[in-house]
C-alpha positions in Angstrom: -34.8 -25.7 -39.9 -31.4 -24.1 -39.8 -30.2 -26.6 -42.7 -29.2 -24.1 -45.1 -27.4 -21.5 -42.6 -23.9 -20.6 -42.9 -21.4 -21.4 -40.3 -21.8 -18.1 -38.5 -24.2 -18.4 -35.7 -27.6 -16.7 -36.2 -27.2 -14.2 -33.3 -24.1 -12.5 -33.4 -20.4 -12.4 -33.8 -18.9 -9.4 -32.0 -21.3 -6.6 -31.1 -19.9 -4.6 -28.2 -22.2 -2.1 -26.7 -20.9 1.0 -25.2 -18.1 1.3 -28.0 -18.1 4.0 -30.4 -16.6 2.4 -33.5 -18.4 0.4 -36.2 -16.8 -1.1 -39.2 -18.5 -2.8 -42.2 -18.2 -6.4 -42.0 -16.3 -8.3 -44.7 -18.7 -11.1 -44.3 -21.7 -8.9 -45.0 -20.1 -7.5 -48.1 -19.3 -10.9 -49.3 -23.0 -12.0 -48.7 -24.1 -8.9 -51.0 -21.8 -10.1 -53.9 -23.0 -13.8 -53.9 -24.1 -14.6 -57.6 -27.7 -15.2 -58.5 -27.1 -18.9 -58.7 -26.5 -19.2 -55.0 -29.5 -17.1 -54.4 -31.7 -19.5 -56.4 -30.8 -22.3 -54.2 -32.9 -21.1 -51.4 -35.9 -23.2 -50.7 -39.2 -22.0 -52.4 -41.7 -22.0 -49.7 -45.3 -22.1 -50.0 -47.1 -19.8 -47.7 -50.8 -20.7 -47.6 -51.5 -21.5 -51.2 -51.0 -18.3 -53.2 -47.7 -16.5 -52.3 -44.3 -17.6 -53.6 -41.2 -16.2 -51.6 -37.6 -16.7 -51.1 -36.4 -17.0 -47.3 -33.2 -16.0 -46.3 -32.1 -17.1 -43.0 -31.1 -14.5 -40.1 -27.6 -13.1 -40.4 -25.1 -12.7 -37.7 -25.0 -9.5 -35.7 -21.6 -8.5 -36.5 -22.7 -7.7 -40.1 -23.7 -4.2 -41.1 -26.1 -5.0 -43.7 -28.5 -7.3 -41.9 -31.3 -9.4 -43.6 -33.0 -11.3 -40.7 -36.2 -12.4 -42.1 -37.3 -13.6 -45.5 -38.0 -11.2 -48.3 -40.8 -11.4 -50.9 -40.1 -12.3 -54.7 -39.7 -9.1 -56.7 -39.9 -10.7 -60.0 -43.3 -8.7 -60.5 -41.7 -5.5 -59.8 -38.8 -6.4 -62.0 -41.3 -7.0 -65.1 -43.1 -3.6 -64.4 -39.7 -1.7 -64.7 -38.6 -3.6 -67.8 -42.0 -2.6 -69.8 -41.5 1.0 -68.4 -37.9 1.0 -70.0 -39.1 -0.4 -73.2 -42.1 2.1 -73.5 -39.6 5.0 -72.8 -37.4 3.9 -75.7 -40.6 4.0 -78.0 -41.5 7.7 -77.0 -41.5 10.1 -80.1 -38.3 12.3 -80.3 -38.6 15.9 -79.0 -38.1 18.7 -81.6 -37.0 21.1 -79.0 -33.7 22.5 -79.9 -32.2 21.8 -76.6 -33.0 18.1 -76.5 -29.2 17.5 -76.4 -28.5 19.1 -72.9 -28.5 15.8 -71.3 -29.3 15.0 -67.6 -29.2 18.1 -65.5 -26.5 17.8 -62.9 -26.4 21.6 -61.8 -26.7 23.6 -58.6 -29.5 25.9 -58.1 -27.5 29.1 -58.9 -26.5 27.5 -62.1 -30.1 26.3 -62.9 -31.2 29.8 -62.6 -28.6 31.2 -64.6 -29.2 28.8 -67.4 -32.9 29.2 -67.2 -32.6 33.0 -67.7 -30.4 32.4 -70.6 -32.7 30.1 -72.2 -35.7 32.5 -71.7 -33.7 35.4 -73.6 -33.0 33.1 -76.6 -36.6 31.9 -76.9 -38.0 35.5 -76.8 -35.5 36.7 -79.6 -36.8 33.8 -82.0 -40.2 35.4 -82.4 -42.7 37.9 -81.4 -45.6 36.5 -79.5 -47.0 39.8 -77.8 -50.4 39.3 -79.5 -51.1 35.9 -78.2 -53.2 36.9 -75.6 -55.6 38.6 -78.1 -55.7 35.3 -79.9 -56.5 33.4 -76.7 -59.1 35.9 -75.7 -60.7 35.7 -79.1 -61.1 32.0 -78.7 -63.0 32.5 -75.6 -60.4 31.9 -73.0 -60.7 33.9 -69.8 -57.2 34.5 -68.4 -58.8 34.9 -64.6 -60.2 31.5 -64.8 -56.9 30.2 -65.8 -55.2 31.9 -62.9 -58.1 30.3 -60.4 -57.2 26.9 -61.9 -53.4 27.4 -61.5 -53.9 28.3 -57.7 -55.9 25.1 -57.1 -53.1 23.0 -58.3 -51.3 21.3 -55.1 -47.6 21.2 -55.6 -45.3 19.1 -53.4 -44.0 20.5 -50.4 -40.4 19.6 -51.4 -39.0 19.3 -54.8 -35.6 18.1 -55.8 -33.8 19.9 -58.4 -31.0 17.3 -58.4 -31.6 14.1 -60.4 -28.7 11.8 -60.7 -27.9 9.9 -63.6 -29.1 6.6 -62.1 -29.7 5.0 -58.6 -26.2 3.5 -58.5 -24.7 6.9 -58.2 -26.7 7.7 -55.0 -25.9 4.4 -53.4 -22.3 4.9 -54.2 -22.2 8.4 -52.8 -23.9 7.2 -49.7 -21.7 4.3 -49.4 -18.7 6.6 -49.8 -19.9 9.1 -47.3 -20.6 6.2 -44.7 -17.2 4.6 -45.2 -15.5 8.1 -44.7 -17.7 8.5 -41.6 -16.6 5.0 -40.3 -13.0 5.6 -41.1 -13.2 9.0 -39.2 -14.6 7.4 -36.3 -12.1 4.7 -36.1 -9.4 7.1 -36.6 -10.7 9.4 -33.7 -11.0 6.3 -31.6 -7.6 5.3 -32.0 -6.3 8.8 -31.2 -8.2 8.9 -28.3 -7.1 5.5 -27.1 -3.5 6.6 -27.8 -3.7 9.7 -25.7 -5.5 7.9 -23.0 -2.7 5.4 -22.9 0.1 7.9 -23.0 -1.6 9.8 -20.2 -2.1 6.7 -18.3 1.4 5.6 -18.6 2.7 9.2 -17.6 0.6 9.1 -14.7 1.4 5.5 -13.3 4.9 4.8 -14.4 8.1 6.4 -13.7 11.1 5.3 -15.4 14.6 6.0 -14.0 16.8 6.5 -16.9 19.8 6.7 -15.0 19.2 3.2 -13.5 18.4 1.9 -17.1 21.8 3.6 -18.2 23.8 1.8 -15.5 22.1 -1.5 -16.3 23.1 -1.4 -19.9 26.6 -0.4 -19.0 26.7 -3.4 -16.9 25.4 -5.7 -19.8 28.0 -4.1 -22.0 30.8 -4.9 -19.4 31.5 -1.4 -18.5 32.3 -0.7 -15.0 29.0 0.1 -13.1 28.8 2.5 -10.2 28.2 1.6 -6.5 24.7 3.2 -6.6 23.5 0.7 -9.2 25.1 -2.0 -7.1 22.5 -1.2 -4.2 19.0 -1.5 -5.5 18.8 1.1 -8.2 18.0 -1.7 -10.8 15.2 -3.0 -8.7 13.6 0.5 -8.8 14.1 1.5 -12.5 10.6 1.1 -13.1 8.0 1.8 -10.3 4.4 2.5 -10.2 3.5 5.9 -9.0 1.0 6.4 -6.3 -1.0 9.5 -5.0 -0.8 8.5 -1.7 1.2 10.6 0.9 3.2 7.4 1.9 4.2 6.5 -1.5 7.9 7.2 -1.0 8.0 5.6 2.6 9.0 2.1 1.2 11.9 3.2 -0.7 15.5 2.9 0.6 17.1 6.0 1.8 19.6 7.1 -0.8 23.6 7.9 -0.1 23.6 5.2 2.6 26.3 2.5 3.0 24.7 -0.8 1.8 27.2 -2.8 4.0 25.4 -1.2 7.1 21.9 -2.6 6.2 22.9 -6.2 6.4 22.0 -8.0 9.6 21.7 -11.8 10.2 18.3 -13.3 10.0 18.5 -14.3 13.7 18.9 -10.7 14.8 16.3 -9.5 12.4 13.8 -12.1 13.8 14.8 -11.1 17.5 14.4 -7.4 16.8 11.0 -8.3 15.1 10.0 -10.3 18.3 10.8 -7.4 20.8 8.7 -4.9 18.7 5.8 -7.3 18.6 6.0 -7.9 22.2 6.1 -4.2 22.7 2.9 -3.6 20.7 1.0 -6.3 22.6 2.1 -4.9 25.9 1.0 -1.6 24.6 -2.6 -2.9 23.7 -3.2 -3.8 27.4 -1.4 -0.7 28.9 1.2 -2.8 30.7 4.8 -1.9 31.4 7.4 -3.3 29.0 11.3 -3.6 29.6 12.1 -2.5 26.0 15.5 -1.2 26.8 16.4 -4.2 28.7 15.3 -6.5 25.7 17.4 -4.5 23.4 20.3 -4.6 25.7 20.0 -8.3 26.0 19.7 -8.8 22.3 22.9 -6.9 21.6 25.2 -7.7 24.4 25.5 -11.5 23.1 27.0 -10.0 19.9 30.7 -10.3 19.6 31.6 -7.3 17.4 32.4 -3.9 18.7 29.3 -2.0 17.2 26.9 -4.4 18.8 28.7 -3.7 22.3 28.4 -0.1 21.9 24.7 -0.4 21.0 24.1 -2.5 24.2 25.9 0.2 26.3 23.5 2.7 24.7 20.5 0.5 25.9 22.0 0.4 29.3 22.1 4.1 29.5 18.7 4.6 28.5 17.6 1.9 30.8 19.0 4.0 33.6 17.2 7.1 32.3 13.8 5.4 32.0 14.1 3.3 35.2 11.9 0.9 33.4 12.8 -2.1 35.7 11.0 -0.4 38.4 7.9 0.5 36.4 4.5 -0.6 37.4 2.7 0.9 34.7 3.0 1.6 30.9 6.2 4.0 30.3 4.9 4.9 26.8 5.5 8.7 26.2 7.0 9.0 29.7 9.0 12.1 29.0 6.7 13.7 26.4 5.4 16.4 28.9 8.6 17.1 30.7 9.7 20.5 30.1 13.1 21.2 28.7 14.8 21.9 32.0 13.4 19.1 33.7 14.4 16.7 30.9 17.9 18.1 31.0 18.3 17.7 34.8 17.0 14.2 34.3 19.4 13.3 31.5 22.3 15.0 33.4 21.5 13.2 36.9 21.0 9.7 35.1 24.0 9.8 32.9 26.4 10.9 35.7 25.1 8.0 37.8 25.5 5.7 35.0 29.2 6.8 34.6 29.7 6.5 38.4 28.4 2.8 38.5 30.4 1.9 35.5 33.5 3.2 37.3 32.7 1.5 40.5 32.7 -1.6 38.6 36.0 -1.1 37.1 37.4 -0.4 40.6 36.0 -3.5 41.8 37.4 -5.5 38.9 41.0 -4.1 39.9 40.3 -5.1 43.4 39.1 -8.7 42.7 41.9 -9.2 40.1 45.0 -8.4 42.1 46.5 -9.5 45.4 45.9 -7.0 48.1 48.0 -6.1 51.1 46.4 -6.6 54.7 45.9 -2.9 55.2 43.5 -2.9 52.1 41.1 -5.5 53.8 38.2 -5.9 54.4 36.8 -5.0 51.0 35.1 -1.8 51.9 34.2 0.8 49.4 37.1 2.9 51.0 39.6 0.3 50.9 38.8 -0.6 47.2 39.3 2.9 46.1 42.3 3.2 48.1 43.6 0.0 46.6 42.8 1.4 43.1 44.8 4.8 43.8 47.9 2.6 45.0 47.6 0.2 42.1 46.9 2.7 39.3 47.4 6.3 40.1 50.3 6.2 42.3 52.2 4.0 40.1 51.6 6.3 37.1 52.3 9.4 39.1 54.3 8.7 42.4 55.2 12.3 42.9 51.6 13.0 44.0 52.1 11.5 47.4 54.5 14.5 48.2 52.0 17.3 47.0 49.0 16.4 49.4 47.7 15.2 52.6 47.9 11.4 53.3 45.6 9.0 55.3 47.3 5.7 56.1 49.5 6.3 53.1 46.8 7.3 50.7 46.5 10.9 49.3 43.3 12.1 50.9 42.2 14.5 48.1 42.6 11.7 45.5 40.6 9.5 47.8 37.7 12.0 48.1 37.7 12.6 44.3 37.5 8.8 43.3 35.1 8.1 45.9 32.7 10.8 44.3 33.7 9.5 40.8 32.4 6.1 42.0 29.2 7.7 43.2 30.2 6.8 46.8 29.4 10.4 48.1 28.4 9.1 51.7 31.7 7.3 51.9 33.5 10.5 50.8 31.8 12.5 53.6 32.5 9.8 56.2 36.1 9.8 55.4 36.2 13.6 55.7 34.6 13.5 59.0 36.9 10.7 60.4 39.8 12.9 59.4 38.5 16.3 60.4 41.8 17.4 62.2 43.6 17.2 58.7 41.5 19.9 57.3 41.5 22.3 60.3 44.6 24.3 59.1 43.7 25.1 55.6 40.4 23.6 54.8 38.3 23.9 58.2 35.1 24.5 56.3 35.4 21.7 53.9 33.7 19.0 56.2 30.7 21.4 56.1 30.6 21.8 52.3 30.8 18.0 51.6 28.1 17.2 54.2 25.7 19.7 52.7 26.6 18.6 49.2 26.0 15.1 50.1 22.7 15.8 51.7 21.1 18.3 49.3 23.2 17.4 46.1 24.2 20.9 45.9 25.3 23.7 48.2 23.0 26.5 49.7 23.7 30.0 48.5 25.6 31.1 51.6 27.9 28.1 51.4 28.2 28.4 47.7 29.4 31.9 48.0 32.0 31.1 50.8 33.4 28.1 48.7 33.9 30.4 45.8 35.9 32.7 47.9 38.1 30.2 49.3 38.6 28.6 46.1 39.8 31.8 44.4 42.2 32.4 47.7 43.7 29.1 47.5 44.0 28.5 43.8 44.5 32.1 42.6 48.2 31.4 41.7 47.2 28.3 39.4 43.9 29.5 37.9 45.5 30.9 34.8 47.8 28.1 34.3 46.7 24.9 36.0 48.6 22.3 33.9 52.1 23.8 34.2 51.8 24.5 38.0 53.4 21.7 40.1 53.1 22.8 43.5 49.5 22.1 44.1 47.2 19.0 44.3 45.2 18.5 41.4 42.5 16.5 43.0 41.7 19.3 45.6 41.3 21.5 42.9 38.9 19.1 41.1 37.0 18.4 44.3 36.4 22.0 45.1 35.5 22.8 41.5 32.9 19.9 41.5 31.3 20.6 44.8 31.3 24.4 44.5 30.6 24.8 40.7 33.7 27.1 40.8 35.3 28.9 37.9 32.9 27.5 35.4 34.3 29.9 32.7 37.0 27.4 32.5 35.3 24.0 32.6 38.1 21.8 32.7 40.4 19.8 35.1 44.3 19.7 35.1 46.0 17.0 32.9 47.5 15.4 36.0 44.0 13.8 36.8 44.4 11.9 33.5 40.9 11.8 32.4 39.5 9.3 30.0 36.5 10.2 28.0 34.1 8.8 30.4 35.9 10.7 33.4 35.6 13.8 31.1 32.0 13.4 30.6 31.3 12.7 34.3 33.3 15.8 35.2 31.2 18.0 32.9 28.0 16.3 33.9 28.9 17.2 37.6 29.6 20.9 37.0 26.2 21.4 35.6 24.1 24.1 37.4 21.3 25.1 35.2 18.7 24.1 37.8 20.4 26.2 40.6 20.3 30.0 41.1 24.0 31.0 41.1 25.3 34.7 41.1 28.3 33.2 39.5 28.7 31.4 36.1 26.3 28.9 35.0 27.0 25.7 33.1 24.1 23.7 31.3 23.7 20.6 29.5 23.3 22.5 26.3 26.9 24.0 26.8 28.1 20.5 27.1 26.3 19.4 23.9 27.9 22.2 22.1 31.4 21.2 23.4 30.7 17.5 22.3 29.6 18.6 18.7 32.6 21.2 18.5 35.1 18.2 19.3 33.3 15.9 16.9 33.5 12.1 16.5 37.2 11.6 16.2 37.8 12.8 19.6 35.5 10.2 21.3 36.2 7.5 19.0 39.3 5.0 18.9 39.9 1.9 16.9 39.2 -0.3 20.1 36.8 1.7 21.9 34.3 3.7 19.9 32.6 5.9 22.4 30.9 8.7 20.2 27.5 7.0 20.2 27.4 6.5 23.9 28.6 10.1 24.4 25.7 11.4 22.3 23.3 9.5 24.4 24.7 10.4 27.7 24.4 14.1 26.7 20.9 13.9 25.4 21.9 14.4 21.7 19.5 11.6 20.8 18.6 12.6 17.2 22.3 13.1 16.3 22.7 9.4 18.0 20.3 8.0 15.6 21.9 9.6 12.7 25.3 8.3 13.7 24.0 5.0 14.3 22.5 5.0 10.8 25.5 6.2 9.1 28.3 4.3 10.9 26.8 1.3 12.9 23.7 -0.3 11.1 20.4 0.7 9.9 18.5 -1.9 12.0 20.1 -0.7 15.2 19.4 3.1 14.3 15.7 2.4 13.5 15.2 0.4 16.8 17.0 3.1 18.8 14.7 5.6 17.2 11.6 3.4 18.0 12.9 3.1 21.7 13.4 6.7 22.1 10.0 7.7 20.5 8.4 5.3 22.8 9.5 7.1 25.7 8.8 10.5 24.2 12.5 12.0 24.1 12.8 12.1 20.4 12.1 15.1 18.5 10.6 13.8 15.2 9.1 15.2 11.8 7.9 13.5 8.7 9.1 14.1 5.1 9.6 12.2 1.9 13.1 13.6 1.7 16.0 11.1 1.8 17.4 12.3 5.1 17.5 10.8 8.7 17.6 14.1 10.3 16.7 17.9 9.7 17.3 21.0 11.8 13.9 23.0 12.4 13.9 26.0 14.7 17.4 25.2 15.9 16.3 21.8 16.7 17.6 18.4 15.4 14.5 16.3 14.4 14.6 12.6 13.1 12.5 11.9 10.0 10.9 9.0 11.9 8.5 7.6 9.5 10.8 7.6 6.6 13.6 5.6 8.2 10.9 3.2 9.6 9.3 2.7 6.4 12.8 2.4 4.6 13.7 -0.3 7.0 10.6 -2.3 6.1 11.6 -2.3 2.3 13.6 -5.6 2.2 11.0 -7.6 3.8 7.5 -6.1 3.5 6.7 -8.7 0.9 8.3 -11.8 2.6 7.1 -10.8 6.2 4.1 -8.5 5.9 3.0 -9.1 9.3 6.3 -7.8 10.8 6.4 -4.9 8.3 3.0 -4.1 9.7 4.2 -4.0 13.4 6.9 -1.6 12.5 4.5 0.8 10.5 2.2 0.9 13.5 5.0 2.2 15.5 5.1 5.3 13.2 1.9 6.4 15.0 3.8 7.1 18.1 4.9 10.2 16.2 2.3 10.8 13.3 -1.0 8.6 13.3 -2.0 9.8 10.0 1.4 8.9 8.4 0.9 5.5 9.9 -2.4 5.1 8.4 -1.1 6.1 5.0 1.8 3.8 5.4 -0.4 0.9 6.3 -2.7 1.4 3.4 0.4 1.5 1.1 1.4 -1.8 2.6 -1.9 -3.3 1.9 -1.9 -2.0 -1.9 1.7 -3.3 -2.3 1.5 -6.9 -0.6 -2.0 -7.8 -1.0 -2.0 -9.8 2.2 -5.5 -8.7 3.2 -6.2 -11.8 5.1 -3.2 -11.6 7.3 -3.3 -8.1 8.0 -7.1 -7.0 8.0 -9.0 -10.4 8.3 -9.7 -13.7 6.7 -13.0 -13.9 5.0 -14.5 -17.4 4.9 -16.8 -17.4 1.7 -19.0 -20.2 2.7 -20.3 -18.3 6.0 -19.1 -14.8 5.3 -17.3 -14.9 8.7 -14.3 -12.7 9.0 -11.5 -13.7 11.4 -9.6 -10.4 12.3 -5.9 -10.0 11.3 -3.0 -8.4 13.0 -3.8 -4.9 12.0 -7.4 -5.1 13.2 -6.6 -6.5 16.5 -4.0 -3.7 17.1 -6.1 -0.9 15.8 -6.0 0.8 19.0 -2.2 1.6 18.6 -2.9 3.7 15.5 -5.7 5.9 17.1 -8.4 3.7 15.6 -9.8 1.9 18.6 -13.4 2.2 17.2 -14.0 -0.5 14.6 -16.1 1.6 12.4 -13.5 4.4 12.2 -10.9 1.6 11.4 -12.8 0.4 8.6 -13.3 3.7 7.2 -9.8 5.2 7.5 -7.9 2.0 6.6 -10.0 -0.9 4.8 -12.5 1.2 2.9 -9.9 3.7 1.9 -7.6 1.1 0.5 -10.7 -0.6 -1.2 -11.3 2.8 -3.2 -7.8 2.9 -4.0 -7.9 -0.4 -5.5 -11.2 0.3 -7.4 -9.6 3.5 -8.9 -6.6 1.2 -9.9 -8.9 -1.4 -11.6 -8.2 -4.0 -9.1 -11.8 -5.1 -8.9 -11.3 -8.4 -7.1 -9.3 -6.7 -4.4 -11.6 -3.9 -4.0 -14.5 -6.3 -3.5 -12.6 -8.3 -0.9 -11.8 -5.1 1.0 -15.5 -3.7 0.9 -16.7 -6.9 2.4 -13.7 -6.9 5.0 -14.8 -3.3 5.9 -18.4 -4.6 6.3 -19.5 -2.2 3.8 -22.1 -4.2 1.7 -23.5 -1.4 0.0 -20.2 -0.3 -1.6 -19.5 -4.0 -2.4 -22.8 -4.5 -4.3 -22.7 -1.1 -6.1 -19.2 -2.0 -7.4 -20.6 -5.4 -8.3 -23.3 -3.7 -10.1 -21.2 -1.3 -12.1 -18.8 -4.3 -13.2 -21.7 -6.6 -14.2 -23.2 -3.9 -16.2 -20.0 -3.1 -18.0 -19.5 -6.9 -18.8 -22.9 -7.3 -20.1 -22.9 -4.2 -22.1 -19.4 -5.0 -23.7 -19.4 -8.6 -24.0 -20.2 -10.6 -27.3 -23.8 -11.9 -27.2 -22.9 -15.5 -28.6 -20.4 -16.1 -25.8 -21.4 -17.4 -22.5 -20.6 -15.0 -19.5 -20.4 -17.0 -16.3 -19.6 -20.5 -17.4 -15.8 -20.1 -17.5 -13.5 -20.0 -14.7 -14.0 -19.9 -10.9 -15.0 -17.2 -8.3 -11.3 -16.6 -8.2 -10.8 -15.4 -11.9 -14.4 -14.8 -13.0 -15.9 -11.5 -11.9 -19.6 -12.7 -12.8 -19.1 -16.0 -10.9 -17.6 -14.1 -7.8 -20.4 -11.4 -7.9 -23.1 -14.3 -7.9 -21.4 -16.0 -5.1 -21.2 -12.6 -3.1 -24.8 -11.9 -3.8 -25.9 -15.3 -2.6 -23.9 -14.8 0.7 -25.4 -11.2 1.2 -29.0 -12.3 0.4 -29.0 -15.1 2.9 -27.4 -13.2 5.9 -28.3 -10.1 7.7 -26.0 -8.2 5.7 -28.9 -7.6 3.2 -30.2 -5.0 5.5 -27.3 -2.8 4.8 -27.8 -2.5 1.2 -30.3 -0.1 -0.2 -33.5 -1.1 -2.0 -32.5 0.5 -5.3 -29.1 -1.1 -5.1 -30.6 -4.4 -4.4 -33.1 -4.3 -7.1 -30.4 -3.4 -9.8 -28.2 -6.4 -8.6 -31.1 -8.9 -8.8 -32.0 -7.5 -12.6 -28.4 -7.6 -13.6 -28.1 -11.3 -12.5 -31.3 -11.9 -14.1 -30.0 -10.5 -17.4 -26.9 -12.8 -17.0 -29.2 -15.8 -16.7 -31.1 -14.5 -19.9 -27.6 -14.2 -21.7 -27.3 -18.1 -20.9 -30.7 -18.7 -22.4 -29.9 -16.6 -25.4 -26.7 -18.8 -25.9 -28.7 -21.8 -25.7 -31.0 -20.6 -28.5 -34.1 -20.6 -26.3 -35.7 -17.5 -28.1 -39.1 -17.7 -26.6 -37.8 -18.0 -23.0 -35.4 -15.0 -23.6 -38.3 -12.7 -24.7 -40.5 -13.9 -21.7 -37.6 -13.5 -19.3 -36.8 -9.8 -20.6 -40.4 -9.1 -20.3 -40.5 -10.1 -16.6 -37.4 -7.6 -16.0 -39.9 -4.7 -16.9 -37.0 -2.5 -18.4 -38.3 -2.5 -22.1 -41.4 -3.2 -23.8 -41.2 -6.8 -24.7 -44.9 -7.5 -24.5 -47.2 -7.5 -27.6 -50.0 -5.9 -25.6 -47.7 -2.7 -24.8 -49.3 0.1 -26.2 -47.8 3.5 -26.9 -48.5 4.9 -23.4 -46.8 1.8 -21.9 -43.7 2.4 -24.3 -43.5 6.1 -23.2 -43.5 5.1 -19.6 -40.5 3.1 -20.0 -38.7 5.9 -21.8 -39.8 8.3 -18.9 -37.8 6.2 -16.4 -34.8 7.3 -18.3 -35.8 10.7 -19.1 -36.7 11.5 -15.5 -33.6 9.8 -14.1 -35.5 7.1 -12.2 -33.7 4.1 -13.6 -30.1 3.1 -12.3 -27.3 4.0 -14.8 -26.2 0.4 -14.6 -29.4 -0.8 -15.9 -29.3 1.9 -18.5 -26.2 0.4 -19.8 -27.6 -3.0 -20.5 -30.8 -1.8 -22.2 -29.2 -1.7 -26.0 -28.1 -5.4 -25.3 -31.6 -6.4 -24.3 -33.1 -4.6 -27.2 -30.8 -6.5 -29.6 -31.5 -9.8 -27.7 -35.3 -9.3 -28.1 -35.0 -8.2 -31.8 -32.5 -11.0 -32.6 -34.8 -13.5 -31.1 -37.8 -12.3 -33.1 -35.8 -12.4 -36.2 -34.9 -16.1 -35.6 -38.7 -16.8 -34.5 -39.9 -14.9 -37.7 -37.6 -17.1 -39.9 -38.7 -20.2 -38.1 -42.4 -19.3 -38.9 -41.7 -18.6 -42.6 -39.9 -21.7 -42.8 -42.5 -24.0 -41.8 -44.3 -26.3 -44.2 -48.0 -27.1 -44.6 -48.9 -24.5 -42.0 -52.4 -22.7 -42.1 -51.9 -19.0 -43.3 -54.0 -17.6 -40.5 -52.0 -19.2 -37.6 -48.7 -18.0 -39.2 -49.8 -14.4 -39.8 -51.4 -14.2 -36.1 -48.1 -15.4 -34.7 -46.0 -13.0 -37.1 -48.0 -10.1 -35.9 -47.5 -11.0 -32.5 -43.6 -10.9 -32.7 -43.7 -7.7 -35.0 -45.7 -5.9 -32.6 -42.9 -6.4 -29.9 -40.4 -5.5 -32.4 -42.3 -2.3 -33.3 -42.5 -1.4 -29.6 -38.9 -2.0 -29.1 -37.9 0.1 -32.1 -40.2 3.1 -31.0 -38.8 2.8 -27.5 -35.2 2.8 -28.9 -36.2 6.0 -30.9 -37.2 7.7 -27.8 -34.0 6.9 -25.8 -31.5 6.7 -28.8 -29.2 9.3 -27.3 -28.6 7.0 -24.2 -27.1 4.1 -26.6 -24.5 3.9 -29.4 -25.5 4.9 -32.8 -24.7 1.7 -34.2 -26.8 -0.2 -31.9 -29.9 1.8 -33.0 -29.1 1.4 -36.7 -29.0 -2.2 -35.9 -32.3 -2.2 -34.4 -33.9 -0.4 -37.3 -32.3 -2.8 -39.7 -33.6 -5.8 -37.8 -37.1 -4.5 -37.6 -37.2 -3.3 -41.2 -36.2 -6.9 -42.5 -39.1 -8.4 -40.6 
């Protein structure tokens, strides 16, 4: 029955619901301008036995002027109009003077002025003042005339404007319509342009400096070092409202050569961090310092060796090899004085153990005379004095007491320097007679010092007096005085904490950097109550900073990093390591210090490693940790996740922000959160979910809300619907999953072309409709359905039903479409629906009882039904040899439905685009 149709489908070309612009179709205009010869080719159909009509097939939905149904023959009407025109031409000519005025095309004001003028001219032509007497004499009563005139029923509205012909009205309306359409299109373009500009400004940042550097490079101009790093990669970046948006960008003004480490070292570091997190999950001790020490000591370069020394120092501080429980935040609750005492004591012991190893190395390396055997501690130190000290300063033997040829005060000093305090006390007791003349109290001093690690107040006062008496002649010039033993001076100063206003030793002692540090650590007495001077770790830290890195660093033995760690300047150690050693070593040093709770930290988006707050150094911990993951967050997202978890040691919220940002950037939801198996709906937890305890989200619901669902919301805001749907499922938030599905399905239904299939193209990986149907099947067949509200569930059922109806519509199954729409119970698609029923449908919208997503699809449902009726109507009229009564009954059936739909649309037209309502009116009027 569609033999005479055009190539355009009978139900539509491109009607997009929810869009504001409408444009006259060129196809429609072309059809209006077809010559009469083409119109006469339409088949002449006999309806019943009396009426002749020309039937036009339904037109496509993308036309503005739509003639869906057949129209009756207008030949009778044309004949009447022709007779009227002929009769008008035969009318007698009027003898009125003003018959040459032509058609009136004046405004009301002009008409009033003209009529007044005509009235005056008429009055001037003759005097008719006595006309009423003539009328009265003829028997005419003026009162009766007035009554008759009052009985005349005038039309309520009159038109004072009569156009020359009907074409003028049509052209005027057409012009106004075209202007309205053009204005609408122009406004739509302006709004779209502004929206696009705002979106670009809000989401894209262009680094014009980096663009300039790139252009310079292309043109062969020498480019800057800054560009050589990674500026070109960051010239265009997507902005983010997250607080951690800047956490993945590299720190600026850093030496790029210090960022490069071998893949092996990177993996070894990552394995240690992973093992640390695994131990933290079960609250077991972990030898972090030992692992980092072993990792670096095998490296051949000097930088790795000093980093290894750093971890050795921290291993002594933490005593982790003796730990039986977790050492996380071990020092976090220490007071500042207690922490300083711990640092001073352990650093001094480290230097003493290091020096003892050196003495033993000298002892083993060289041949020894018989008098230095056996290899006791005293013999080892004595051999060292003869082998090193006396060779460099032979005059020392003439300035002091000797024991078996060894200077006794040098022996005591180096025994203490080696940490052999008990051996020093023993050698004094064994040679007590040597001290009776000048130092009879010294055996008492050293015994009390060894037993208590300090002198009691009475002995402290006495040793201060003796020190002043014995060394008063050299106190002001200890380096130029030659007639005193520098080692005796040093021993008294260390044991008695004497003359701390001058915290130094004679040059004759020939101190190395380690010796210098050991001496200053040995004279610290901030934990002791002294009536004399006090010397604290803070005093030593200030001295180290005043001397600077050059003093402690030589080309073959850089010691500044080691010095900073030994003196508790951990924040500066992290910065120095970042600037002059390696970024990776610095980050892991910060992680270790933060793990044990000795690092002062803050969090900022600024490009700085440390800052000073309240006269304290603080490390920008989250920033440097996030920046470290920049180079491998895409290639190794699990590793990056392990590092970002460590940020929670300092700031849990920042760690959450960083992890959400990692999820958004990498989209590795399966590896990090959990792998969703679509067939069963089972979720296998990922690394982040299994380690959620480490970021303070041990409760699974809190984890889902703070990390997974928050990331899903961000994806939804950015238009990443597939990611958002997956994340909502991983968060077990099936209500949000279905709500998002409903919203997007409604948008697709409302804006897609009616003649195109919705769900038959693509797979669940790239077709949102297929994915939504798949998710809905899984939800309904599992217990998850209980987590979806009844209204949301009903909306999803109806939307999926609408999609199936659209498939029927594409297959041109008109009756099935109308029947299926009627089952939805959303619009009046039943011929038996009366006005009360139609109003009840509109009340659902008026009273906000219908979901917004269902309201979106109502215009498309109305057009579907009206289009189906138009095609059915055309099919009925195109039948041959059909009884008139059957045709009329069926036509009336469909027209009732169409009328109900139009009435309903009129009630709710404020909820649908204007062009849709106009289309419905056009479709209904053509039936």
